[in-house]
TORNUNU-54742 format. One record per residue: residue number from 1; x negated, y negated, z negated of N, C-alpha, C in turn. Coordinates in Angstrom, 1 decimal, decimal comma. Atoms other than C-alpha are relative to their C-alpha. Example, Ala and Ser with C-alpha at 12.3 -4.5 7.8 and 13.67 -1.06 7.14 Angstrom:
1;-0,9;1,2;0,0;-12,3;4,5;-7,8;-0,9;-1,2;0,0
2;0,9;1,1;0,0;-13,7;1,1;-7,1;0,8;-1,1;-0,8
END
This chain:
1;-0,6;-0,8;-1,1;-96,5;-118,5;-131,3;0,1;-0,9;1,2
2;-0,1;0,7;-1,2;-96,7;-119,5;-127,7;0,9;0,7;1,0
3;-0,9;-0,6;-0,9;-94,0;-118,9;-125,1;-0,2;-0,6;1,4
4;0,2;0,6;-1,3;-94,7;-119,3;-121,4;1,1;0,6;1,0
5;-1,0;-0,4;-1,0;-92,0;-119,3;-118,7;-0,4;-0,4;1,4
6;0,4;0,3;-1,4;-92,8;-119,0;-115,0;1,3;0,2;0,8
7;-1,2;-0,1;-0,8;-89,9;-119,7;-112,6;-0,5;0,1;1,5
8;0,4;-0,3;-1,4;-90,5;-118,2;-109,1;1,3;0,2;0,8
9;-1,2;-0,2;-0,8;-87,8;-118,6;-106,4;-0,3;1,1;1,0
10;0,3;-1,1;-1,0;-87,6;-115,4;-104,3;0,1;-0,6;1,4
11;0,1;0,5;-1,4;-88,5;-116,0;-100,7;1,3;0,4;0,7
12;-1,3;-0,2;-0,7;-85,3;-116,4;-98,6;1,2;-0,3;-0,8
13;-1,1;0,3;0,8;-83,1;-117,3;-101,5;0,5;-1,4;0,3
14;-0,5;1,4;-0,3;-80,9;-120,4;-101,2;-0,8;-1,1;-0,6
15;0,8;1,0;0,7;-83,1;-122,2;-103,6;-1,5;0,0;0,3
16;1,4;-0,1;-0,4;-86,4;-121,4;-101,9;-0,3;-0,9;1,2
17;0,4;0,9;-1,2;-88,3;-123,6;-99,4;0,6;-1,4;-0,1
18;-0,6;1,4;0,0;-87,2;-127,1;-98,5;1,5;-0,1;-0,1
19;-1,4;0,3;0,0;-83,8;-128,5;-99,2;0,4;-0,5;1,3
20;-0,3;0,3;-1,4;-82,2;-128,6;-95,8;1,3;-0,8;-0,1
21;-1,2;0,9;0,0;-79,7;-131,5;-95,2;0,3;-0,3;1,5
22;-0,4;0,4;-1,4;-77,8;-132,0;-92,0;0,6;-1,4;0,1
23;-0,5;1,3;-0,2;-76,9;-135,3;-90,6;0,7;-0,1;1,4
24;-0,6;0,2;-1,3;-74,6;-136,4;-87,7;0,8;-1,2;0,0
25;-0,9;1,1;-0,1;-72,5;-139,2;-86,4;1,4;0,5;0,2
26;-1,4;-0,5;-0,1;-68,8;-138,8;-86,8;0,7;-0,3;1,3
27;-0,6;0,3;-1,3;-68,2;-140,2;-83,3;-1,2;-0,4;0,9
28;1,1;0,4;-1,0;-70,2;-140,6;-80,1;0,2;-1,4;0,6
29;-0,3;1,3;-0,5;-68,6;-144,0;-79,4;-1,2;-0,9;-0,5
30;1,1;1,0;0,4;-71,5;-146,5;-79,3;-1,2;0,7;-0,7
31;1,0;-0,7;0,8;-73,9;-143,8;-80,5;-1,4;-0,5;0,3
32;1,3;0,5;-0,3;-76,9;-145,5;-78,8;-0,4;-1,1;-0,9
33;0,3;1,1;1,0;-76,6;-148,3;-81,4;-0,6;0,5;-1,3
34;0,4;-0,5;1,3;-77,4;-146,0;-84,3;-1,2;0,9;0,1
35;1,3;-0,7;0,0;-81,0;-144,9;-84,9;0,1;1,2;-1,0
36;0,0;-1,1;1,0;-81,6;-141,5;-86,6;-0,6;-0,5;-1,3
37;0,6;0,3;1,3;-82,4;-141,6;-90,3;-1,5;0,2;0,0
38;1,4;-0,2;0,0;-86,1;-142,0;-90,9;-0,6;0,1;-1,5
39;0,6;-0,1;1,3;-88,3;-140,9;-93,8;-0,8;-1,3;-0,3
40;0,7;1,2;0,4;-89,6;-144,0;-95,7;-1,5;0,3;0,0
41;1,5;-0,2;-0,1;-93,3;-144,2;-94,8;-0,6;-1,3;0,4
42;0,7;1,2;-0,4;-95,7;-147,1;-94,7;-1,3;0,3;0,6
43;1,2;-0,3;-0,7;-98,3;-146,5;-92,1;-0,8;-1,3;0,2
44;0,8;1,2;-0,3;-101,1;-148,9;-91,1;-0,2;-0,8;-1,3
45;0,3;0,6;1,3;-101,8;-149,6;-94,8;-1,4;0,3;-0,4
46;1,4;-0,1;0,5;-105,1;-150,0;-96,6;-0,2;1,3;-0,8
47;0,3;-1,2;0,7;-106,4;-146,5;-97,4;-1,5;0,2;-0,2
48;1,5;-0,1;0,1;-110,1;-147,3;-97,5;-0,4;0,1;-1,5
49;0,4;-0,1;1,4;-110,2;-147,8;-101,3;0,7;1,1;-0,7
50;-0,6;-1,2;0,7;-109,7;-144,8;-103,5;1,1;-0,3;-0,9
51;-1,0;0,4;1,0;-107,5;-146,8;-105,9;1,1;-0,8;0,7
52;-1,1;0,7;-0,8;-105,3;-148,3;-103,1;1,4;0,7;-0,3
53;-1,3;-0,5;0,2;-101,6;-147,9;-103,7;0,5;0,9;1,1
54;-0,3;-0,9;-1,2;-101,4;-146,3;-100,2;-0,5;1,4;-0,2
55;0,5;-1,4;0,2;-103,3;-143,3;-101,6;0,4;0,5;-1,4
56;-0,5;-0,4;1,2;-101,5;-143,1;-104,9;1,0;1,2;0,1
57;-0,9;-1,2;-0,2;-99,8;-139,6;-105,2;1,4;-0,3;-0,5
58;-1,3;0,4;0,5;-97,0;-141,1;-107,2;0,8;-0,8;1,0
59;-0,7;0,9;-0,9;-96,2;-143,8;-104,7;0,4;0,9;1,3
60;-0,2;-0,8;-1,2;-96,5;-141,3;-101,7;1,2;1,0;-0,3
61;-1,0;-0,9;0,3;-94,3;-138,8;-103,5;1,4;-0,6;-0,1
62;-1,2;0,7;0,1;-91,6;-141,3;-104,2;0,5;-0,5;1,4
63;-0,4;0,5;-1,3;-91,5;-142,9;-100,7;0,4;1,2;0,9
64;-0,3;-1,1;-0,9;-91,4;-139,5;-99,0;1,4;0,6;-0,3
65;-1,3;-0,5;0,3;-88,1;-138,7;-100,8;1,2;-0,9;0,3
66;-1,1;0,9;-0,4;-86,2;-141,6;-99,4;0,1;0,0;1,5
67;-0,2;0,2;-1,4;-84,7;-141,9;-95,9;0,7;-1,3;0,2
68;-0,6;1,3;-0,2;-83,8;-145,2;-94,4;1,0;0,0;1,2
69;-0,9;0,2;-1,1;-80,9;-146,2;-92,2;-0,2;-1,4;0,5
70;0,3;1,3;-0,5;-81,5;-149,1;-89,9;1,4;-0,7;0,4
71;-1,2;0,8;-0,4;-78,9;-151,9;-89,2;0,2;0,1;1,5
72;-0,3;-0,1;-1,4;-77,2;-151,4;-85,9;0,4;-1,3;0,7
73;-0,5;1,3;-0,5;-76,0;-155,0;-85,5;-0,8;-1,2;-0,4
74;0,5;1,3;0,4;-77,1;-158,6;-85,5;1,3;-0,7;-0,5
75;-1,2;0,7;0,6;-74,7;-160,4;-87,9;-0,5;-1,3;-0,7
76;0,1;1,2;0,8;-74,6;-164,0;-89,2;1,4;-0,4;-0,4
77;-1,4;0,2;0,5;-71,5;-164,3;-91,3;0,1;-0,9;-1,2
78;-0,3;0,8;1,2;-70,2;-166,9;-93,7;1,3;0,3;-0,6
79;-1,3;-0,3;0,7;-67,4;-166,8;-96,2;0,7;-1,4;-0,2
80;-0,8;1,2;0,2;-64,6;-169,3;-96,4;1,5;0,3;-0,4
81;-1,5;-0,1;0,3;-60,9;-170,0;-97,3;0,7;-0,9;0,9
82;-0,8;0,8;-0,9;-58,2;-171,3;-95,0;0,8;-1,0;-0,8
83;-0,7;1,0;0,7;-55,8;-174,1;-95,9;1,0;0,5;-1,0
84;-0,9;-0,7;1,0;-53,6;-171,6;-97,8;-0,8;0,7;-1,1
85;0,8;-0,6;1,0;-56,6;-170,4;-99,8;-0,3;1,4;0,2
86;0,3;-1,4;-0,3;-56,9;-167,1;-98,1;-1,4;0,2;0,4
87;1,4;-0,3;-0,3;-60,4;-165,6;-98,0;-0,1;0,5;1,4
88;0,2;-0,6;-1,4;-61,8;-164,9;-94,5;-1,5;-0,1;0,3
89;1,4;0,0;-0,5;-65,1;-164,3;-92,7;-0,2;-1,0;1,2
90;0,3;1,0;-1,0;-66,7;-166,9;-90,4;-1,2;0,5;0,8
91;1,1;-0,3;-0,9;-68,9;-166,0;-87,4;-0,8;-1,2;0,3
92;0,8;1,3;-0,1;-71,7;-168,6;-87,7;-0,6;-0,1;1,4
93;0,6;0,1;-1,3;-73,2;-167,7;-84,3;0,9;-0,5;1,1
94;-1,0;0,5;-1,0;-70,0;-168,7;-82,5;-0,1;0,8;1,3
95;0,0;-0,7;-1,3;-70,2;-167,9;-78,8;-1,3;0,8;0,2
96;1,3;-0,7;-0,1;-73,8;-166,7;-79,3;-0,1;1,3;-0,8
97;0,0;-1,2;0,8;-72,8;-163,9;-81,5;-0,1;1,3;0,9
98;0,1;-1,2;-0,7;-73,7;-160,4;-80,4;1,3;0,8;0,0
99;-1,3;-0,7;0,1;-70,3;-159,1;-81,5;1,1;-1,0;0,3
100;-1,2;0,8;-0,4;-67,1;-160,5;-80,0;0,8;-0,2;-1,3
101;-0,8;0,4;1,2;-64,9;-162,2;-82,6;1,2;1,0;-0,2
102;-1,1;-0,9;0,1;-62,0;-159,8;-81,8;-0,4;1,4;-0,4
103;0,5;-1,3;0,4;-64,2;-156,8;-82,6;-0,7;0,0;-1,3
104;0,7;0,0;1,2;-65,7;-158,0;-85,8;0,6;0,8;-1,1
105;-0,7;-0,8;1,1;-63,0;-156,4;-88,0;-0,2;1,5;0,2
106;0,3;-1,5;-0,1;-63,9;-153,0;-86,5;-1,4;0,4;-0,5
107;1,3;-0,3;0,5;-67,4;-153,4;-87,8;-0,2;-0,5;-1,5
108;0,2;0,5;1,4;-67,3;-155,6;-90,9;1,4;-0,5;-0,5
109;-1,3;0,3;0,6;-64,3;-155,9;-93,2;-0,2;-0,7;-1,4
110;0,0;0,7;1,3;-63,6;-158,3;-96,1;1,1;0,8;-0,8
111;-0,9;-0,8;0,9;-62,0;-156,1;-98,9;1,0;-0,9;-0,5
112;-1,2;0,8;0,6;-58,6;-157,3;-100,2;-0,5;-0,6;-1,3
113;0,5;0,8;1,2;-59,2;-159,9;-102,9;0,5;0,7;-1,3
114;-0,5;-0,6;1,2;-57,1;-157,9;-105,4;-0,9;1,2;-0,4
115;0,9;-1,2;0,3;-59,8;-155,1;-105,2;-1,4;-0,4;-0,3
116;1,3;0,5;0,4;-62,8;-157,3;-105,9;-0,3;0,3;-1,5
117;0,3;-0,2;1,4;-64,6;-156,4;-109,1;0,0;-1,2;-0,8
118;0,0;1,3;0,7;-65,0;-160,1;-110,0;0,7;-1,0;0,9
119;-0,8;0,9;-0,9;-62,7;-162,8;-108,8;-0,8;-1,0;0,8
120;0,8;1,0;-0,7;-65,6;-165,0;-107,6;-1,0;0,7;0,9
121;1,0;-0,8;-0,8;-67,5;-162,2;-105,8;0,7;0,8;1,1
122;-0,7;-0,8;-1,0;-66,0;-161,1;-102,5;-0,8;1,2;0,3
123;0,7;-1,2;-0,4;-66,8;-157,6;-101,3;0,2;0,2;1,5
124;-0,1;-0,3;-1,5;-67,6;-156,9;-97,6;-0,5;1,4;0,2
125;0,4;-1,4;-0,4;-67,9;-153,4;-96,0;-0,4;0,0;1,4
126;0,4;-0,3;-1,4;-69,9;-152,5;-92,9;0,3;1,5;0,3
127;-0,4;-1,4;-0,3;-68,4;-149,4;-91,3;-1,2;0,6;0,9
128;1,1;-0,7;-0,7;-71,0;-146,8;-90,1;0,5;1,4;0,2
129;-0,4;-1,4;-0,3;-70,7;-143,3;-88,6;-0,9;1,1;-0,6
130;1,0;-1,0;0,5;-73,5;-141,5;-90,6;0,7;0,9;-1,0
131;-0,5;-1,0;0,9;-72,5;-138,3;-92,3;-1,1;1,0;-0,3
132;1,1;-1,0;0,4;-74,6;-135,8;-94,3;0,7;1,2;-0,6
133;-0,6;-1,2;0,5;-73,9;-132,2;-95,2;-1,1;0,9;-0,6
134;0,9;-1,0;0,6;-75,6;-129,4;-97,2;0,7;1,3;-0,2
135;-0,6;-1,3;0,3;-75,0;-125,7;-97,6;-0,3;0,6;-1,4
136;0,2;-0,3;1,4;-76,2;-125,6;-101,1;0,2;-1,2;-0,9
137;-0,3;1,1;0,8;-75,7;-127,8;-104,1;-1,0;-1,2;0,3
138;0,8;1,2;-0,3;-76,9;-131,3;-103,1;0,8;-1,3;-0,1
139;-0,6;1,3;0,2;-76,1;-134,8;-104,1;-0,8;-1,1;0,8
140;0,6;1,1;-0,7;-76,7;-137,9;-102,0;0,1;-1,2;-0,8
141;0,0;1,3;0,6;-77,6;-141,2;-103,5;-0,3;-1,1;1,0
142;0,2;1,1;-0,9;-77,2;-144,4;-101,5;-0,4;-1,2;-0,8
143;0,4;1,2;0,7;-79,1;-147,5;-102,6;-0,7;-1,0;0,9
144;0,5;1,1;-0,8;-80,6;-150,7;-101,4;-1,4;0,4;0,5
145;1,4;-0,3;-0,6;-83,8;-150,7;-99,2;-1,0;-0,9;-0,8
146;0,7;0,8;1,0;-85,8;-151,9;-102,2;-1,5;-0,2;0,4
147;1,4;0,1;-0,3;-89,3;-151,3;-100,7;-0,3;-0,8;1,2
148;0,2;0,8;-1,2;-88,7;-153,4;-97,6;0,3;-1,4;-0,3
149;-0,1;1,5;0,3;-89,1;-157,2;-97,7;1,1;-0,6;1,0
150;-0,9;0,7;-0,8;-86,2;-159,3;-96,4;-0,4;-1,5;0,1
151;0,4;1,4;-0,2;-87,3;-162,6;-94,9;1,1;-1,0;-0,5
152;-1,1;0,7;0,5;-83,8;-163,9;-95,7;0,8;0,9;-0,9
153;-0,6;-0,9;0,9;-82,5;-162,4;-98,9;1,5;0,1;0,1
154;-1,4;-0,1;0,0;-79,0;-161,1;-99,2;0,6;-1,0;-1,0
155;-0,7;0,9;1,0;-76,5;-163,5;-100,9;0,7;0,8;-1,1
156;-0,7;-0,8;1,0;-75,4;-160,7;-103,1;-0,8;1,3;-0,2
157;0,5;-1,3;0,3;-76,0;-157,1;-104,3;0,8;1,1;0,8
158;-0,7;-1,0;-0,7;-75,2;-153,9;-102,4;0,6;1,0;-1,0
159;-0,6;-1,1;0,8;-73,0;-151,1;-103,8;-0,8;1,3;0,3
160;0,5;-1,3;-0,2;-74,8;-147,9;-104,3;1,1;1,1;-0,2
161;-1,0;-1,1;0,1;-73,1;-144,5;-104,6;-0,7;1,3;-0,1
162;0,5;-1,4;0,2;-73,6;-140,8;-105,4;1,1;1,0;0,0
163;-1,0;-1,0;0,0;-71,6;-137,8;-104,5;-0,6;1,3;0,6
164;0,6;-1,2;-0,5;-72,1;-134,1;-103,6;0,4;0,3;1,5
165;-0,2;-0,2;-1,5;-72,5;-133,5;-99,8;0,2;1,5;0,3
166;-0,4;-1,4;-0,3;-72,0;-129,7;-100,2;1,4;0,2;-0,3
167;-1,4;-0,2;0,3;-68,5;-130,3;-101,4;0,9;-1,1;0,6
168;-0,7;1,1;-0,5;-67,5;-133,6;-99,7;-0,8;-0,7;1,1
169;0,7;0,7;-1,2;-68,3;-135,2;-96,3;0,9;-1,1;0,4
170;-0,7;1,2;-0,5;-67,4;-138,7;-95,3;-1,0;-0,9;0,6
171;0,9;0,9;-0,5;-69,0;-141,4;-93,2;-0,4;-1,0;-1,1
172;0,5;1,0;1,0;-71,2;-143,7;-95,3;0,4;-1,4;0,5
173;-0,1;1,4;-0,4;-70,6;-147,4;-95,3;-0,9;-0,8;-0,9
174;0,8;1,0;0,8;-72,6;-150,4;-96,5;0,9;-1,0;-0,5
175;-0,9;1,0;0,7;-70,9;-152,7;-99,0;-0,8;-0,9;-0,8
176;0,7;1,0;0,7;-72,1;-155,9;-100,5;1,0;-0,8;-0,9
177;-0,7;0,9;0,9;-70,8;-157,9;-103,5;-0,6;-1,4;0,2
178;0,5;1,3;-0,4;-71,2;-161,6;-102,4;0,0;-0,9;-1,2
179;0,1;0,8;1,2;-72,5;-163,5;-105,4;0,0;-1,5;0,3
180;0,1;1,4;-0,4;-73,3;-166,8;-103,7;0,6;-0,2;1,3
181;-0,7;0,2;-1,3;-70,7;-167,6;-101,1;-0,4;-1,2;0,8
182;0,5;1,2;-0,8;-72,4;-170,9;-100,2;-1,1;0,4;0,9
183;1,0;-0,6;-0,9;-75,1;-168,7;-98,5;0,5;1,0;0,9
184;-0,6;-0,9;-1,0;-74,5;-166,7;-95,4;-0,7;1,4;-0,1
185;0,5;-1,4;-0,1;-74,9;-163,0;-94,9;-0,6;0,2;1,4
186;0,8;-0,1;-1,3;-77,6;-162,4;-92,2;-0,6;1,4;0,0
187;0,6;-1,4;-0,2;-78,3;-158,8;-91,0;-0,5;0,0;1,4
188;0,6;0,0;-1,3;-80,6;-158,1;-88,1;-0,1;1,5;0,4
189;0,1;-1,3;-0,6;-80,5;-155,1;-85,8;-1,4;0,6;-0,1
190;1,3;-0,6;0,1;-83,4;-152,7;-86,5;-0,6;-0,1;-1,4
191;0,6;0,1;1,4;-84,1;-153,8;-90,1;0,6;1,0;-0,9
192;-0,6;-1,0;0,9;-83,7;-151,3;-92,9;1,2;-0,6;-0,7
193;-1,3;0,4;0,6;-80,1;-151,5;-94,2;0,1;0,6;-1,4
194;0,0;-0,6;1,3;-80,2;-149,0;-97,0;-0,8;1,3;0,0
195;0,7;-1,3;0,1;-81,9;-145,8;-98,3;1,0;1,0;-0,5
196;-0,7;-1,1;0,6;-80,5;-142,4;-99,1;-1,1;1,0;-0,6
197;0,8;-1,0;0,6;-82,0;-139,8;-101,4;0,8;1,2;-0,3
198;-0,7;-1,2;0,2;-81,1;-136,2;-101,9;-0,5;0,8;-1,2
199;0,4;-0,8;1,2;-81,1;-134,1;-105,1;0,6;1,4;0,2
200;-0,5;-1,4;-0,1;-80,8;-130,3;-105,0;-0,5;0,8;-1,2
201;0,5;-0,9;1,1;-81,9;-127,3;-107,1;-1,5;-0,1;-0,1
202;1,4;0,1;0,2;-85,3;-128,3;-108,3;-0,6;-1,3;0,6
203;0,6;1,3;-0,5;-87,0;-131,7;-108,1;-1,3;0,1;0,7
204;1,2;-0,2;-0,7;-90,1;-130,2;-106,6;0,2;0,3;1,4
205;-0,2;-0,4;-1,3;-88,5;-129,1;-103,4;0,0;-1,2;1,0
206;-0,1;1,1;-1,0;-89,1;-131,3;-100,3;1,3;0,1;0,7
207;-1,3;0,1;-0,8;-86,2;-132,4;-98,1;-0,3;0,0;1,5
208;0,1;-0,1;-1,5;-85,8;-131,4;-94,5;1,3;-0,5;0,6
209;-1,2;0,6;-0,6;-83,4;-133,6;-92,5;0,1;0,6;1,4
210;-0,3;-0,6;-1,3;-81,8;-131,9;-89,5;1,2;-0,6;0,6
211;-1,2;0,5;-0,7;-79,5;-133,4;-86,9;0,9;1,3;0,3
212;-0,9;-1,2;-0,1;-76,5;-131,0;-86,8;1,2;-0,3;1,0
213;-1,2;0,1;-0,9;-73,7;-130,3;-84,3;1,3;-0,2;-0,8
214;-1,3;0,1;0,6;-70,2;-131,4;-85,1;0,9;1,2;0,5
215;-0,7;-1,2;-0,4;-68,8;-127,9;-84,9;1,5;-0,2;-0,3
216;-1,4;0,1;0,3;-65,0;-127,4;-84,8;0,4;0,3;-1,4
217;-0,3;-0,4;1,5;-65,1;-125,8;-88,3;-0,4;-1,2;-0,9
218;0,4;1,2;0,7;-67,0;-128,9;-89,6;1,0;-1,1;0,1
219;-0,9;1,1;-0,3;-64,6;-131,3;-88,0;1,4;0,3;-0,7
220;-1,2;-0,3;0,7;-61,6;-129,4;-89,4;-0,1;-0,2;-1,5
221;0,2;0,2;1,5;-63,1;-129,5;-92,9;0,1;-1,5;-0,3
222;-0,1;1,4;0,2;-63,6;-133,2;-92,6;1,4;-0,6;0,1
223;-1,3;0,5;-0,2;-60,1;-133,7;-91,4;0,9;0,3;-1,3
224;-0,8;-0,3;1,2;-58,8;-132,0;-94,6;-0,3;-1,0;-1,1
225;0,4;1,0;1,0;-60,6;-134,8;-96,6;0,3;-1,4;0,5
226;-0,1;1,3;-0,6;-59,8;-137,7;-94,3;1,2;-0,8;-0,6
227;-1,0;0,9;0,4;-57,9;-140,6;-95,7;0,6;0,3;-1,4
228;-0,6;-0,4;1,3;-57,2;-139,0;-99,1;-0,2;-1,1;-1,0
229;0,2;1,1;1,0;-58,6;-142,1;-100,9;1,2;-0,9;0,0
230;-1,2;0,9;0,0;-55,4;-143,9;-99,9;1,1;0,6;-0,9
231;-1,1;-0,7;0,7;-53,3;-141,4;-102,0;-0,4;0,4;-1,4
232;0,4;-0,3;1,3;-55,4;-140,7;-105,1;-1,0;-1,0;-0,5
233;0,9;1,0;0,5;-57,4;-142,9;-107,4;-1,4;0,6;-0,2
234;1,3;-0,6;0,3;-60,2;-140,4;-108,2;-0,2;1,2;1,0
235;0,2;-1,1;-0,9;-61,4;-138,4;-105,2;-0,9;1,1;-0,6
236;0,9;-1,0;0,6;-64,0;-136,7;-107,4;0,8;1,2;-0,5
237;-0,9;-1,1;0,5;-61,0;-134,6;-108,8;0,3;1,0;1,1
238;-0,3;-0,9;-1,1;-60,7;-133,1;-105,3;-1,2;0,8;0,5
239;1,2;-0,6;-0,5;-64,2;-131,9;-104,9;0,1;1,6;-0,1
240;-0,1;-1,4;0,2;-63,5;-128,4;-106,2;0,9;0,6;1,1
241;-0,9;-0,4;-1,0;-60,5;-128,0;-103,8;-0,6;-0,1;1,4
242;0,6;0,1;-1,3;-62,5;-129,3;-100,9;-1,1;1,0;0,2
243;1,0;-1,0;-0,1;-65,4;-127,0;-101,6;0,5;1,4;0,3
244;-0,6;-1,3;-0,3;-63,1;-124,0;-101,5;0,4;0,1;1,4
245;-0,4;0,0;-1,5;-62,1;-125,0;-97,9;-1,3;0,0;0,9
246;1,2;0,1;-0,8;-65,7;-125,3;-96,8;-0,3;1,2;0,9
247;0,4;-1,2;-0,9;-66,7;-123,2;-93,8;-1,3;0,6;-0,4
248;1,2;-0,7;0,4;-69,5;-120,7;-94,3;-1,3;-0,6;0,5
249;1,2;0,6;-0,6;-72,0;-122,5;-92,0;0,3;-1,5;0,4
250;-0,2;1,4;-0,3;-72,2;-126,3;-91,9;-1,1;-0,6;0,9
251;1,1;0,5;-0,7;-75,6;-126,9;-90,4;-0,4;0,8;1,2
252;0,3;-0,6;-1,2;-76,1;-126,0;-86,8;-0,9;-1,0;0,8
253;1,0;1,0;-0,6;-79,3;-127,8;-85,5;0,4;-0,3;1,4
254;-0,4;0,5;-1,3;-78,5;-129,9;-82,5;-1,1;0,2;1,0
255;1,0;-0,2;-1,0;-80,2;-128,9;-79,3;-0,1;-1,2;0,9
256;0,3;1,1;-0,9;-81,8;-131,6;-77,2;-0,4;0,5;1,4
257;0,3;-0,5;-1,3;-81,8;-131,1;-73,5;-1,3;-0,7;0,6
END
């Protein structure tokens, strides 16, 4: 006995066509520093040979499903401890640093030592304004920019993450667990910082990324979720309540003049 099942998504249904994901910056302050997310794509590669990796459908399919975020700053940071043993960050570039020393804490933060996963591995967080939303079930996964070569490797590993952007919206951040504190953290403006991937209903659907307006309804919904991590240990327990407050329309494509 043979059983054949064909699944056809009705045209116009929420699960038909590309998975549409909206992105925006949560603030216009310094917006010129932050490049739009880009689909991972390696152009100017060797496509003359039929067996070249540049023409492999599997490679092309994988790369097309990742979007990269570029680093907005030039940073050369070391780790140290003061005479009292307190952990702190050191701006190696000194007066030549692109970021003023009194502004560093607004960009890069050393997580409280009590919150490190391992006592010998400091955690640093780079604050970013990138937010992503979806009007149907969609999960975002944040991970390292594994397909891009770093001339100067990171002295640690980055924290990935995954959560549903149809039920929860927050600015992403980049975080690193510093394995070798004898080596400096060097980030360069314009280099790939991390990737994001989106999962929706059906692994066959392509992803369409759209810059969206920060509507009053969207901002009000974000405000309802703002800062709750300071009051509960598991924000995942709040997803259902947050989804119930979600406005009917989240994605309003931004018009460019």
